C-alpha positions in Angstrom: 32.9 111.4 125.7 35.2 108.9 127.1 38.7 110.0 128.2 41.4 107.3 128.6 44.5 107.9 130.7 48.1 107.7 129.3 48.2 104.0 130.2 47.5 102.8 126.6 50.3 104.9 125.3 52.7 103.9 128.0 52.1 100.3 127.3 52.9 100.9 123.6 56.1 102.6 124.6 57.1 99.8 126.9 56.4 97.2 124.2 58.6 99.2 121.8 61.4 99.3 124.3 61.2 95.6 124.8 61.4 95.0 121.1 64.5 97.2 120.7 66.2 95.3 123.6 65.5 92.0 121.9 66.8 93.3 118.6 70.0 94.5 120.3 70.6 91.1 121.8 70.1 89.3 118.5 72.8 91.3 116.8 75.6 89.2 115.4 79.3 89.8 115.9 81.1 92.0 113.4 82.9 90.1 110.6 85.3 91.2 107.9 85.5 89.4 104.6 88.1 90.5 102.1 87.4 89.7 98.5 90.0 88.2 96.2 90.0 91.5 94.2 90.9 93.4 97.4 93.7 90.9 98.1 95.1 91.4 94.6 95.0 95.2 95.2 97.0 94.8 98.4 99.6 92.7 96.5 99.8 95.4 93.9 100.4 98.0 96.6 103.3 96.0 97.9 104.7 95.7 94.4 104.2 99.4 93.9 106.8 100.1 96.6 109.4 98.4 94.4 108.1 100.4 91.5 108.3 103.6 93.5 112.0 102.8 94.3 112.6 102.3 90.6 110.9 105.6 89.7 112.8 107.5 92.3 116.1 106.1 90.9 115.0 107.3 87.4 114.1 110.7 88.7 117.5 111.1 90.3 119.2 110.0 87.1 117.2 112.5 85.1 117.8 115.4 87.5 121.5 114.6 87.5 121.5 114.5 83.7 122.9 111.0 83.6 119.8 109.2 82.2 120.4 107.8 78.7 117.5 106.8 76.4 117.7 103.5 74.6 116.1 104.6 71.3 116.1 101.1 69.8 114.3 99.6 72.8 111.8 102.4 72.9 111.0 102.0 69.2 110.6 98.2 69.6 108.2 98.6 72.5 106.1 101.1 70.5 106.0 98.7 67.5 105.0 95.8 69.8 102.3 97.9 71.4 100.7 99.1 68.2 101.0 95.8 66.4 98.9 94.1 69.1 96.2 96.8 68.8 95.5 96.2 65.1 
């Protein structure tokens, strides 16, 4: 029976460490690419701030009891919406 020392295993371990070191040095710099869809979402968020202001104004009017519904405009929008669906 032939018994070999730990040299063969140590050599495998050292080779693996060298490979890991090479892989680390080959890493590229981090890079960020924003898709056009993400850019559109960012624009919508900026626009939503304006919308939030409008909604807050409406909430204040409703809570104060000063909001008046324009029934003709509401009915026309409903007609326009449902006529496009058909």
